[in-house]
All heavy atoms as an XYZ file, in Angstrom:
868
protein
N      -1.382    -24.694     -9.438
C      -0.196    -24.087     -8.874
C      -0.040    -22.645     -9.345
O       0.360    -21.790     -8.573
C       1.021    -24.940     -9.280
C       2.289    -24.472     -8.663
S       2.244    -24.851     -6.905
C       3.886    -24.540     -6.479
N      -0.363    -22.390    -10.622
C      -0.254    -21.032    -11.147
C      -1.230    -20.097    -10.454
O      -0.912    -18.944    -10.194
C      -0.494    -21.015    -12.651
C       0.637    -21.603    -13.450
C       0.362    -21.467    -14.926
C       1.494    -22.051    -15.732
N       1.287    -21.875    -17.165
N      -2.420    -20.597    -10.159
C      -3.430    -19.757     -9.508
C      -2.951    -19.364     -8.112
O      -3.084    -18.200     -7.710
C      -4.787    -20.491     -9.441
C      -5.341    -20.660    -10.856
C      -5.771    -19.737     -8.571
C      -6.596    -21.498    -10.930
N      -2.387    -20.287     -7.363
C      -1.876    -19.988     -6.023
C      -0.752    -18.954     -6.089
O      -0.676    -18.045     -5.259
C      -1.391    -21.261     -5.341
N       0.114    -19.071     -7.078
C       1.210    -18.114     -7.238
C       0.674    -16.731     -7.573
O       1.111    -15.727     -6.998
C       2.179    -18.581     -8.345
O       2.660    -19.878     -8.020
C       3.342    -17.619     -8.493
N      -0.285    -16.663     -8.465
C      -0.876    -15.371     -8.862
C      -1.586    -14.730     -7.685
O      -1.427    -13.526     -7.429
C      -1.816    -15.555    -10.074
C      -0.996    -15.930    -11.309
C      -2.625    -14.290    -10.330
C      -1.824    -16.333    -12.509
N      -2.364    -15.515     -6.945
C      -3.054    -14.978     -5.770
C      -2.059    -14.518     -4.709
O      -2.238    -13.474     -4.081
C      -4.013    -16.013     -5.192
C      -5.257    -16.308     -6.015
C      -6.061    -17.433     -5.382
C      -6.114    -15.066     -6.160
N      -1.002    -15.281     -4.510
C       0.024    -14.896     -3.543
C       0.702    -13.600     -3.922
O       0.927    -12.725     -3.083
N       1.012    -13.441     -5.178
C       1.628    -12.184     -5.650
C       0.653    -11.020     -5.534
O       1.046     -9.896     -5.231
C       2.116    -12.340     -7.088
C       3.337    -13.241     -7.277
C       3.643    -13.414     -8.767
C       4.535    -12.673     -6.559
N      -0.620    -11.293     -5.762
C      -1.631    -10.238     -5.624
C      -1.744     -9.747     -4.192
O      -1.804     -8.544     -3.929
N      -1.748    -10.672     -3.245
C      -1.805    -10.300     -1.826
C      -0.544     -9.547     -1.430
O      -0.607     -8.536     -0.729
C      -2.004    -11.558     -0.949
C      -1.806    -11.237      0.525
C      -3.374    -12.159     -1.188
N       0.599    -10.019     -1.884
C       1.860     -9.345     -1.594
C       1.865     -7.929     -2.174
O       2.310     -6.979     -1.526
C       3.032    -10.156     -2.150
C       4.430     -9.663     -1.824
C       4.648     -9.657     -0.316
C       5.473    -10.532     -2.487
N       1.345     -7.775     -3.379
C       1.250     -6.447     -4.000
C       0.353     -5.514     -3.215
O       0.633     -4.317     -3.092
N      -0.722     -6.025     -2.656
C      -1.634     -5.191     -1.862
C      -0.954     -4.665     -0.604
O      -1.229     -3.558     -0.160
C      -2.891     -5.987     -1.481
C      -3.783     -6.319     -2.662
S      -4.384     -4.853     -3.515
C      -5.534     -4.245     -2.322
N      -0.043     -5.439     -0.038
C       0.678     -4.985      1.146
C       1.553     -3.781      0.835
O       1.736     -2.901      1.659
C       1.529     -6.121      1.719
C       0.759     -7.277      2.343
C       1.722     -8.383      2.752
C      -0.049     -6.812      3.533
N       2.108     -3.742     -0.364
C       2.959     -2.623     -0.738
C       2.159     -1.391     -1.140
O       2.671     -0.282     -1.110
C       3.907     -3.021     -1.874
C       4.976     -3.961     -1.428
C       4.975     -5.281     -1.844
C       5.979     -3.538     -0.575
C       5.954     -6.156     -1.431
C       6.962     -4.403     -0.148
C       6.953     -5.724     -0.571
N       0.912     -1.560     -1.501
C       0.068     -0.449     -1.903
C      -0.436      0.335     -0.703
O      -0.644      1.532     -0.776
C      -1.126     -0.947     -2.755
C      -0.616     -1.491     -4.076
C      -2.147      0.147     -2.978
C      -1.678     -2.151     -4.926
N      -0.602     -0.330      0.440
C      -1.113      0.337      1.630
C      -0.179      1.471      2.029
O       1.031      1.349      1.941
C      -1.247     -0.658      2.778
C      -2.246     -1.781      2.552
C      -2.173     -2.774      3.714
C      -3.651     -1.240      2.408
N      -0.732      2.603      2.490
C       0.116      3.734      2.858
C       0.972      3.421      4.082
O       0.532      2.768      5.017
C      -0.886      4.849      3.171
C      -2.153      4.155      3.495
C      -2.140      2.878      2.697
N       2.191      3.890      4.053
C       3.099      3.681      5.171
C       2.721      4.604      6.327
O       2.287      5.728      6.118
C       4.527      3.974      4.731
N       2.881      4.125      7.542
C       2.558      4.914      8.722
C       3.819      5.276      9.511
O       3.785      5.417     10.715
C       1.578      4.142      9.605
C       0.210      3.998      9.002
C      -0.484      5.331      8.821
O      -0.475      6.180      9.703
N      -1.072      5.546      7.664
N       4.925      5.402      8.834
C       6.174      5.742      9.506
C       6.285      7.251      9.677
O       5.844      8.022      8.822
C       7.358      5.227      8.706
N       6.861      7.666     10.773
C       7.171      9.063     11.008
C       8.410      9.408     10.193
O       9.383      8.653     10.193
C       7.446      9.287     12.495
C       8.028     10.631     12.914
C       7.020     11.750     12.658
C       8.409     10.593     14.379
N       8.385     10.522      9.467
C       9.545     10.962      8.698
C      10.011     12.296      9.258
O       9.241     13.253      9.322
C       9.195     11.124      7.204
O       8.695      9.883      6.710
C      10.417     11.536      6.403
N      11.272     12.354      9.680
C      11.862     13.582     10.217
C      12.972     14.013      9.274
O      13.945     13.278      9.074
C      12.440     13.365     11.629
C      11.372     12.833     12.582
C      13.040     14.666     12.163
C      11.916     12.411     13.938
N      12.829     15.187      8.672
C      13.881     15.710      7.795
C      14.505     16.942      8.442
O      13.878     17.630      9.238
C      13.321     16.041      6.409
O      12.283     16.987      6.505
N      15.748     17.210      8.074
C      16.495     18.324      8.652
C      16.850     19.319      7.548
O      17.621     18.997      6.654
C      17.767     17.807      9.323
C      18.578     18.902      9.980
O      18.151     20.047     10.063
N      19.756     18.553     10.458
N      16.279     20.522      7.622
C      16.593     21.561      6.641
C      17.645     22.535      7.166
O      18.044     23.447      6.449
C      15.324     22.343      6.240
O      14.791     22.992      7.389
C      14.280     21.417      5.641
N      18.082     22.346      8.409
C      19.112     23.208      8.985
C      20.491     22.824      8.452
O      20.706     21.688      8.025
C      19.124     23.078     10.513
C      17.981     23.827     11.177
O      17.299     24.609     10.493
O      17.775     23.628     12.389
N      21.467     23.749      8.515
C      22.821     23.428      8.055
C      23.597     22.546      9.034
O      24.637     22.009      8.674
C      23.483     24.799      7.911
C      22.710     25.699      8.815
C      21.316     25.163      8.850
N      23.109     22.386     10.257
C      23.780     21.580     11.267
C      22.976     20.315     11.560
O      21.747     20.313     11.465
C      23.933     22.373     12.571
C      24.789     23.616     12.389
O      25.805     23.540     11.669
O      24.432     24.664     12.967
N      23.651     19.232     11.950
C      22.913     18.020     12.317
C      22.164     18.215     13.631
O      22.549     19.042     14.464
C      24.014     16.967     12.469
C      25.263     17.722     12.686
C      25.091     19.057     12.038
N      21.071     17.466     13.814
C      20.292     17.506     15.054
C      20.144     16.091     15.589
O      19.942     15.148     14.828
C      18.903     18.103     14.818
C      18.918     19.572     14.592
N      19.029     20.485     15.615
C      18.848     20.301     13.450
C      19.013     21.717     15.115
N      18.917     21.627     13.797
N      20.234     15.961     16.910
C      20.022     14.680     17.567
C      18.604     14.658     18.112
O      18.190     15.579     18.818
C      21.027     14.476     18.715
O      22.344     14.557     18.178
C      20.829     13.132     19.381
N      17.855     13.618     17.762
C      16.491     13.453     18.264
C      16.410     12.117     18.989
O      17.089     11.155     18.629
C      15.441     13.506     17.134
C      15.428     14.867     16.461
C      15.658     12.423     16.104
N      15.590     12.089     20.023
C      15.319     10.852     20.748
C      13.851     10.533     20.554
O      12.983     11.356     20.855
C      15.636     11.005     22.250
O      16.996     11.417     22.384
C      15.424      9.707     22.991
N      13.562      9.357     20.029
C      12.193      8.931     19.771
C      11.822      7.892     20.821
O      12.483      6.858     20.940
C      12.042      8.350     18.354
C      10.618      7.917     18.099
C      12.478      9.382     17.316
N      10.769      8.198     21.597
C      10.330      7.298     22.661
C       8.984      6.696     22.274
O       8.005      7.417     22.085
C      10.209      8.054     23.972
C      11.528      8.634     24.439
C      11.371      9.495     25.664
C      12.702     10.152     26.006
N      12.577     11.097     27.108
N       8.965      5.367     22.153
C       7.754      4.628     21.820
C       7.536      3.598     22.909
O       8.323      2.666     23.032
C       7.895      3.928     20.457
O       8.252      4.894     19.482
C       6.612      3.249     20.047
N       6.483      3.787     23.696
C       6.262      2.872     24.810
C       7.442      2.935     25.756
O       7.833      3.995     26.211
N       8.072      1.811     26.023
C       9.241      1.771     26.888
C      10.548      1.852     26.126
O      11.616      1.895     26.721
N      10.489      1.872     24.797
C      11.698      1.920     23.971
C      12.104      3.353     23.669
O      11.265      4.233     23.504
C      11.480      1.176     22.655
C      11.243     -0.307     22.856
O      11.718     -0.854     23.872
O      10.581     -0.915     22.002
N      13.402      3.573     23.574
C      13.940      4.890     23.253
C      15.036      4.716     22.210
O      15.922      3.876     22.367
C      14.501      5.538     24.519
O      15.029      6.803     24.231
N      14.958      5.510     21.133
C      15.934      5.440     20.057
C      16.517      6.825     19.820
O      15.774      7.780     19.613
C      15.279      4.943     18.753
O      14.636      3.696     18.998
C      16.302      4.779     17.648
N      17.832      6.950     19.865
C      18.496      8.224     19.600
C      19.033      8.213     18.177
O      19.732      7.279     17.779
C      19.626      8.453     20.594
C      20.229      9.842     20.488
C      21.222     10.121     21.602
O      20.787     10.316     22.740
O      22.432     10.127     21.301
N      18.700      9.250     17.409
C      19.104      9.337     16.005
C      19.724     10.695     15.731
O      19.302     11.706     16.290
C      17.885      9.175     15.089
C      17.077      7.898     15.234
C      15.745      8.036     14.536
C      17.863      6.749     14.633
N      20.703     10.719     14.844
C      21.284     11.974     14.369
C      20.727     12.208     12.969
O      20.868     11.351     12.091
C      22.819     11.929     14.349
C      23.384     13.209     13.739
C      23.359     11.715     15.748
N      20.078     13.367     12.784
C      19.522     13.719     11.477
C      20.482     14.725     10.847
O      20.589     15.867     11.287
C      18.106     14.319     11.593
C      17.495     14.500     10.214
C      17.214     13.450     12.469
N      21.195     14.262      9.835
C      22.179     15.099      9.152
C      21.472     16.172      8.315
O      20.307     16.009      7.944
C      23.065     14.237      8.254
C      23.907     13.219      9.010
C      24.966     13.854      9.896
O      25.427     14.973      9.603
O      25.332     13.211     10.907
N      22.169     17.272      7.987
C      21.562     18.325      7.156
C      21.082     17.777      5.808
O      21.755     16.945      5.199
C      22.707     19.326      6.957
C      23.635     19.077      8.094
C      23.523     17.613      8.410
N      19.911     18.221      5.398
C      19.298     17.840      4.123
C      19.052     16.335      4.013
O      18.971     15.809      2.905
C      20.138     18.336      2.944
C      20.472     19.812      2.982
C      19.236     20.703      3.119
O      18.234     20.486      2.471
N      19.316     21.701      3.995
N      18.914     15.661      5.138
C      18.632     14.226      5.162
C      17.342     13.983      5.940
O      16.822     14.884      6.587
C      19.783     13.455      5.807
C      21.109     13.577      5.078
S      21.085     12.938      3.400
C      21.010     11.207      3.707
N      16.848     12.746      5.862
C      15.634     12.372      6.581
C      15.820     11.002      7.214
O      16.591     10.178      6.724
C      14.438     12.352      5.635
N      15.120     10.780      8.327
C      15.111      9.480      9.000
C      13.661      9.073      9.213
O      12.761      9.912      9.234
C      15.860      9.519     10.355
C      17.328      9.820     10.150
C      15.231     10.517     11.307
N      13.433      7.775      9.351
C      12.095      7.240      9.603
C      12.137      6.343     10.835
O      12.234      5.126     10.725
C      11.580      6.480      8.383
C      11.272      7.370      7.216
C      10.596      6.627      6.072
O      10.394      5.402      6.151
O      10.271      7.296      5.089
N      12.065      6.948     12.028
C      12.084      6.133     13.242
C      10.759      5.398     13.425
O       9.729      5.804     12.879
C      12.295      7.164     14.351
C      11.715      8.419     13.801
C      11.974      8.369     12.318
N      10.760      4.306     14.183
C       9.506      3.588     14.433
C       8.550      4.442     15.263
O       8.925      4.948     16.315
C       9.957      2.347     15.202
C      11.293      2.692     15.769
C      11.894      3.695     14.851
N       7.327      4.635     14.752
C       6.335      5.452     15.452
C       4.957      5.160     14.875
O       4.183      6.065     14.598
C       6.673      6.933     15.316
S       5.552      8.028     16.219
N       4.624      3.906     14.646
C       3.366      3.560     13.994
C       2.153      3.853     14.871
O       1.100      4.228     14.361
C       3.377      2.092     13.591
N       2.276      3.694     16.175
C       1.117      3.873     17.060
C       1.294      5.049     18.009
O       0.678      5.102     19.057
C       0.884      2.593     17.850
N       2.132      5.997     17.638
C       2.347      7.170     18.473
C       3.679      7.109     19.196
O       4.160      6.030     19.545
N       4.278      8.283     19.377
C       5.570      8.363     20.044
C       5.811      9.802     20.490
O       5.054     10.706     20.157
C       6.695      7.907     19.118
S       6.854      8.900     17.620
N       6.883      9.984     21.234
C       7.315     11.316     21.652
C       8.698     11.548     21.068
O       9.572     10.687     21.175
C       7.373     11.423     23.184
O       6.077     11.156     23.717
C       7.807     12.814     23.624
N       8.868     12.704     20.428
C      10.162     13.069     19.849
C      10.740     14.182     20.708
O      10.082     15.182     20.980
C      10.003     13.544     18.393
C      11.345     13.992     17.829
C       9.394     12.454     17.536
N      11.993     13.988     21.136
C      12.677     14.992     21.942
C      13.891     15.501     21.182
O      14.729     14.714     20.733
C      13.117     14.404     23.284
C      13.802     15.406     24.187
C      14.180     14.818     25.546
O      13.924     13.619     25.780
O      14.741     15.565     26.355
N      13.980     16.826     21.022
C      15.160     17.433     20.406
C      16.259     17.566     21.444
O      16.013     17.454     22.650
C      14.813     18.808     19.834
C      13.937     18.823     18.584
C      13.614     20.257     18.183
C      14.620     18.104     17.441
N      17.468     17.858     20.983
C      18.594     17.983     21.902
C      18.426     19.145     22.878
O      19.037     19.160     23.942
C      19.927     18.117     21.139
C      20.055     19.366     20.305
C      19.728     19.140     18.831
O      19.378     18.029     18.446
O      19.824     20.095     18.069
N      17.560     20.121     22.571
C      17.330     21.239     23.485
C      16.278     20.910     24.543
O      15.926     21.757     25.353
C      16.943     22.506     22.710
C      15.651     22.350     21.932
O      14.930     21.364     22.074
N      15.351     23.328     21.098
N      15.734     19.683     24.543
C      14.779     19.259     25.552
C      13.321     19.425     25.163
O      12.439     18.999     25.903
N      13.047     20.052     24.009
C      11.652     20.225     23.586
C      11.049     18.878     23.212
O      11.678     18.064     22.537
C      11.571     21.184     22.396
C      11.863     22.612     22.769
C      11.678     23.570     21.598
O      11.202     23.147     20.532
O      12.036     24.741     21.765
N       9.807     18.644     23.674
C       9.104     17.394     23.417
C       7.981     17.624     22.423
O       7.290     18.642     22.471
C       8.517     16.839     24.718
C       9.517     16.468     25.803
C       8.779     16.088     27.079
C      10.405     15.329     25.345
N       7.798     16.659     21.524
C       6.752     16.722     20.511
C       6.023     15.393     20.492
O       6.649     14.346     20.336
C       7.348     17.008     19.131
C       8.130     18.298     19.062
C       9.481     18.328     19.387
C       7.513     19.485     18.679
C      10.201     19.514     19.328
C       8.228     20.665     18.617
C       9.569     20.668     18.946
O      10.277     21.836     18.882
N       4.704     15.415     20.663
C       3.898     14.195     20.596
C       3.483     13.951     19.156
O       2.914     14.835     18.513
C       2.652     14.324     21.473
C       2.982     14.281     22.952
O       3.987     13.666     23.334
O       2.217     14.876     23.722
N       3.740     12.753     18.664
C       3.392     12.374     17.299
C       2.442     11.188     17.335
O       2.525     10.350     18.227
C       4.650     12.001     16.507
C       5.673     13.093     16.403
S       5.053     14.470     15.427
C       6.282     15.696     15.782
N       1.556     11.132     16.369
C       0.601     10.032     16.271
C       1.141      8.896     15.417
O       0.680      7.781     15.508
C      -0.722     10.533     15.687
C      -1.425     11.513     16.592
C      -2.717     11.990     15.984
C      -3.360     13.016     16.898
N      -4.557     13.585     16.322
N       2.096      9.206     14.567
C       2.653      8.223     13.636
C       2.178      8.523     12.235
O       1.011      8.814     12.009
N       3.081      8.510     11.288
C       2.736      8.772      9.900
C       2.959     10.209      9.473
O       2.860     10.516      8.291
N       3.279     11.099     10.402
C       3.512     12.490     10.024
C       4.819     12.640      9.256
O       5.723     11.834      9.385
C       3.604     13.409     11.258
C       2.350     13.555     12.053
C       2.292     12.603     13.244
O       3.042     11.607     13.268
O       1.496     12.858     14.136
N       4.871     13.695      8.457
C       6.124     14.136      7.843
C       6.451     15.461      8.499
O       5.670     16.409      8.406
C       5.965     14.307      6.336
C       5.745     13.000      5.607
C       5.588     13.192      4.110
O       6.033     14.239      3.583
O       5.012     12.301      3.479
N       7.584     15.517      9.200
C       7.967     16.726      9.911
C       9.363     17.146      9.481
O      10.142     16.337      8.962
C       7.915     16.534     11.449
C       6.518     16.148     11.899
C       8.928     15.514     11.921
N       9.674     18.432      9.685
C      11.010     18.920      9.357
C      11.533     19.753     10.516
O      10.768     20.369     11.252
C      10.977     19.751      8.068
O      10.097     20.841      8.203
N      12.847     19.735     10.671
C      13.508     20.561     11.671
C      14.008     21.800     10.950
O      14.801     21.707     10.014
C      14.673     19.809     12.332
C      14.177     18.520     12.976
C      15.366     20.709     13.362
C      15.285     17.624     13.500
N      13.489     22.935     11.369
C      13.866     24.222     10.775
C      14.156     25.194     11.906
O      13.288     25.446     12.731
C      12.735     24.762      9.901
C      12.348     23.839      8.762
C      11.115     24.341      8.003
O      10.872     25.558      7.982
O      10.408     23.494      7.445
N      15.362     25.721     11.956
C      15.724     26.662     13.009
C      15.681     26.028     14.393
O      15.404     26.700     15.374
N      15.920     24.726     14.470
C      15.917     24.037     15.751
C      14.536     23.717     16.284
O      14.391     23.333     17.440
N      13.504     23.873     15.453
C      12.116     23.616     15.848
C      11.517     22.616     14.868
O      11.825     22.643     13.675
C      11.291     24.923     15.832
C       9.844     24.670     16.204
C      11.902     25.951     16.766
N      10.642     21.740     15.362
C       9.972     20.782     14.486
C       8.689     21.389     13.941
O       7.879     21.936     14.691
C       9.681     19.464     15.226
C      10.988     18.706     15.447
C       8.689     18.608     14.454
C      10.835     17.344     16.070
N       8.507     21.303     12.618
C       7.307     21.754     11.933
C       6.646     20.554     11.265
O       7.324     19.715     10.691
C       7.643     22.798     10.860
C       8.018     24.143     11.423
C       9.325     24.400     11.789
C       7.065     25.127     11.588
C       9.679     25.624     12.317
C       7.412     26.358     12.113
C       8.721     26.616     12.488
N       5.316     20.493     11.349
C       4.573     19.412     10.708
C       4.329     19.801      9.265
O       3.694     20.818      8.982
C       3.239     19.151     11.430
C       2.448     18.070     10.708
C       3.483     18.743     12.870
N       4.840     18.987      8.331
C       4.668     19.249      6.910
C       3.459     18.519      6.350
O       2.794     19.021      5.452
C       5.928     18.834      6.140
C       7.153     19.606      6.605
O       7.046     20.818      6.842
O       8.225     18.980      6.747
N       3.181     17.312      6.859
C       2.040     16.534      6.374
C       1.565     15.587      7.468
O       2.368     15.016      8.197
C       2.417     15.740      5.134
N       0.243     15.464      7.555
C      -0.388     14.556      8.505
C      -1.190     13.549      7.699
O      -1.948     13.940      6.814
C      -1.306     15.328      9.477
C      -2.015     14.380     10.419
C      -0.520     16.369     10.247
N      -1.034     12.254      7.955
C      -1.780     11.271      7.164
C      -3.283     11.438      7.328
O      -3.766     11.691      8.421
C      -1.308      9.927      7.718
C      -0.757     10.226      9.062
C      -0.266     11.633      9.015
N      -3.981     11.361      6.209
C      -5.434     11.470      6.232
C      -5.941     12.887      6.322
O      -7.135     13.114      6.424
N      -5.068     13.868      6.293
C      -5.480     15.268      6.381
C      -5.290     15.943      5.038
O      -4.208     15.942      4.481
C      -4.646     15.998      7.436
O      -4.952     17.370      7.427
N      -6.371     16.523      4.521
C      -6.300     17.269      3.272
C      -6.266     18.765      3.534
O      -6.295     19.564      2.613
C      -7.496     16.943      2.374
C      -7.454     15.496      1.905
O      -6.346     14.951      1.790
O      -8.525     14.931      1.652
N      -6.203     19.163      4.804
C      -6.252     20.566      5.187
C      -4.876     21.188      5.021
O      -3.929     20.825      5.707
C      -6.724     20.691      6.634
C      -6.979     22.120      7.061
O      -6.985     23.009      6.189
O      -7.184     22.345      8.269
N      -4.726     22.151      4.110
C      -3.443     22.806      3.863
C      -3.077     23.803      4.950
O      -1.955     24.273      5.007
C      -3.451     23.522      2.515
C      -3.482     22.530      1.366
O      -3.066     21.377      1.552
O      -3.913     22.928      0.271
N      -4.031     24.175      5.843
C      -3.751     25.161      6.875
C      -2.736     24.661      7.891
O      -2.044     25.439      8.514
C      -5.040     25.553      7.612
C      -6.007     26.298      6.710
O      -5.554     26.878      5.700
O      -7.202     26.300      7.024
N      -2.633     23.345      8.083
C      -1.741     22.794      9.088
C      -0.364     22.467      8.537
O       0.471     21.953      9.261
C      -2.356     21.522      9.685
C      -3.596     21.819     10.500
O      -3.728     22.937     11.022
O      -4.430     20.918     10.606
N      -0.101     22.742      7.270
C       1.152     22.315      6.646
C       2.387     22.907      7.294
O       3.420     22.275      7.344
C       1.147     22.656      5.164
C       0.274     21.696      4.378
O      -0.178     20.688      4.934
O       0.052     21.967      3.201
N       2.317     24.132      7.800
C       3.514     24.748      8.359
C       3.336     25.082      9.828
O       4.069     25.880     10.371
C       3.863     26.041      7.587
O       2.753     26.929      7.650
C       4.222     25.739      6.146
N       2.403     24.450     10.490
C       2.178     24.720     11.907
C       3.259     24.038     12.730
O       3.575     22.887     12.523
C       0.802     24.220     12.327
N       3.808     24.771     13.667
C       4.789     24.184     14.579
C       4.037     23.530     15.726
O       2.976     23.976     16.115
C       5.723     25.268     15.122
N       4.606     22.492     16.255
C       4.006     21.834     17.410
C       4.816     22.249     18.616
O       6.021     22.085     18.645
C       4.023     20.306     17.262
C       3.207     19.899     16.053
C       3.486     19.646     18.515
C       3.209     18.420     15.837
N       4.148     22.782     19.613
C       4.822     23.206     20.836
C       5.020     22.047     21.774
O       4.755     20.908     21.445
N       5.483     22.342     22.962
C       5.750     21.300     23.933
C       4.506     20.499     24.241
O       3.419     21.043     24.334
C       6.293     21.934     25.215
C       7.620     21.329     25.594
C       8.236     22.019     26.761
O       8.855     23.056     26.539
O       8.093     21.504     27.865
N       4.655     19.224     24.384
C       3.577     18.270     24.702
C       2.482     18.286     23.653
O       1.333     18.013     23.936
C       3.004     18.554     26.086
N       2.808     18.656     22.402
C       1.859     18.529     21.311
C       0.930     19.707     21.118
O       0.035     19.652     20.292
N       1.095     20.788     21.871
C       0.225     21.946     21.677
C       0.573     22.633     20.371
O       1.727     22.729     19.997
C       0.403     22.958     22.817
C      -0.026     22.377     24.150
O      -0.896     21.488     24.137
O       0.512     22.801     25.188
N      -0.426     23.129     19.687
C      -0.192     23.811     18.426
C       0.369     25.194     18.701
O      -0.082     25.894     19.596
C      -1.495     23.916     17.635
O      -1.270     24.608     16.442
N       1.347     25.613     17.919
C       1.960     26.928     18.081
C       1.847     27.690     16.772
O       2.811     28.184     16.236
C       3.411     26.776     18.501
N       0.637     27.782     16.242
C       0.423     28.475     14.979
C       0.496     29.977     15.190
O       0.211     30.486     16.268
C      -0.942     28.111     14.405
C      -1.054     26.651     14.021
C      -2.421     26.312     13.438
O      -3.033     27.213     12.862
O      -2.847     25.176     13.589
N       0.841     30.681     14.125
C       0.877     32.133     14.190
C      -0.542     32.671     14.343
O      -1.485     32.114     13.806
C       1.509     32.694     12.912
N      -0.715     33.760     15.104
C      -2.058     34.306     15.294
C      -2.625     34.803     13.969
O      -1.913     35.304     13.113
C      -1.864     35.453     16.287
C      -0.393     35.741     16.284
C       0.308     34.508     15.813
N      -3.931     34.721     13.844
C      -4.619     35.141     12.634
C      -4.818     36.649     12.639
O      -4.988     37.258     13.690
C      -5.972     34.428     12.544
O      -6.707     34.926     11.476
N      -4.823     37.251     11.447
C      -5.076     38.684     11.322
C      -6.554     39.013     11.487
O      -6.928     40.147     11.727
C      -4.597     39.210      9.960
C      -3.087     39.151      9.870
O      -2.416     39.138     10.926
O      -2.570     39.115      8.739
N      -7.404     38.011     11.331
C      -8.842     38.236     11.408
C      -9.271     38.408     12.854
O      -8.760     37.783     13.755
C      -9.594     37.058     10.779
N     -10.256     39.282     13.073
C     -10.806     39.508     14.400
C     -11.694     38.343     14.783
O     -12.310     37.711     13.927
C     -11.601     40.814     14.414
N     -11.809     38.032     16.082
C     -12.691     36.939     16.506
C     -14.136     37.237     16.134
O     -14.581     38.388     16.183
C     -12.515     36.877     18.012
C     -11.430     37.836     18.372
C     -11.129     38.660     17.188
N     -14.862     36.195     15.796
C     -16.255     36.362     15.415
C     -17.129     36.458     16.657
O     -16.919     35.751     17.630
C     -16.719     35.184     14.562
C     -15.998     35.110     13.249
C     -16.460     33.888     12.447
O     -17.154     33.026     12.969
N     -16.086     33.838     11.195
N     -18.117     37.354     16.622
C     -19.078     37.485     17.729
C     -20.036     36.323     17.672
O     -20.431     35.850     16.623
C     -19.835     38.810     17.606
N     -20.457     35.854     18.855
C     -21.380     34.730     18.916
C     -22.712     35.153     19.426
O     -22.923     35.930     20.228
C     -20.822     33.621     19.791
C     -19.595     33.038     19.154
C     -19.046     31.899     20.006
O     -19.347     31.753     21.172
N     -18.208     31.102     19.391
C-alpha cells in the first residue's frame, strides 16, 4: 500500500513540474483594458485591470481582440503585456531568443518590430 501511495504522489508531482501552457496577459497601462479571447467556437471577454494579469484558456492557440478591434494570434503559453493600448510579447515558450522579447504583434499575428539600423546584406 505504501508503494502505491508513493508512486501515486510521484506521478502527481510530475504533473505539477510540467510547464504551464496558459496565455498570460498583463496590463501595464494606468487604465483597464477589455480583451476578448476566442478559442475555437468559444469566446471569453475579460477585463485586465492596471498592474494585474489574467490567464485565459489558450492551450492550443487563440485569437485575442482588444477593445479597439486589433486582433492578435497566439499559439498558447505566451506571456504578453498591454502597453499603450498595444499587445507586446514578453516571452514565448521554448524560445531562448532575447530579440523577440519586446516585439509587438500586429494585426493577424504579423510581427511589427522596429526596423534595424543595419543595412541589408548583399547576396
